[in-house]
N, C-alpha and C positions, 0 to 999 in steps of 0.2 A: 832686331831682337838683339838684347844684352849679352856680353860674355857670360857664361854659366860657370859658376864654381863648381857644381857637380852635376851630374846627369845619372838617372835611374830609369828604369823600366819595370812597371809593377804590372802583375796580371792579378785581377781582383775577381771573384765569383760574380756573375751576373752582368747584367748592363747598369751602365749609369744613367741617371734621370738629367734633365737640363739643369737642376740646381746644382748638383755636382761638378759637372762639366765646368758650369760658370764658375765655379770656385777655383777653377785651374786655368784661368786664360792663358792664351798663346801656349799650350801644350798640346800634345799630339794623342789622339785616341783611337782605338780599333776594337770594333766589337766584334769578338771571334766567340760566338755562341757555346758554351754558357758562360764565357768570360769577357772581361773588358781589358785590354792592354792600355796602359797610361805611360807616356814617356813624359818625365818631368825634368825639366832643367832649373836648377836651383840658381837665381843670379846670384852675381859675386857679392853684392850688397846686402843680401838676406841671410839671416842668422838662423837658418833651417839646416837641421842635420838628418841622417836618415831616420834615427829615432823619432824625430819631431813629424817626418811625413807618414810613417807607419801609424803613430798615433792619431794623426789627422784622419787617416783612411779607417782606423778602427772606431774612433769616435763618431764617424758618420754610419757606422754598421756595416763596413765592408769587409771580407776576409781576404786578405793578401794571401794568395797562392803561390805566385812565385815572384822573385826579386832579383834583378840583375843590374850591375853597375853599366852603364852604357857610355858611349863616347858620341857626344853631340858635334856638331859643326865648330871647329876651331879649338877642338879638344882632342887630346891624345887618350890612347885606351886606358891609361893610368889616371885619368881625369884631370890632367894637368891643362891649363889654358896655353894654345900656342901663341 
């Protein structure tokens, strides 16, 4: 997996179907009924920020219930790449 520019954890209301899961390859999902937790790592070369990601979810009809900045492998808690 490539180094991440940022990592976020989204909790959305309801389960995700196969099309939405395929839209986020190499990401981690955990269905905790009635919500789904999505861990998204933004690769360093991608020009996506938090507003873009929330917009993608909302345009797919998802309701973001919770959102946390998370640290992924090779990243410090403040999001800097080690």
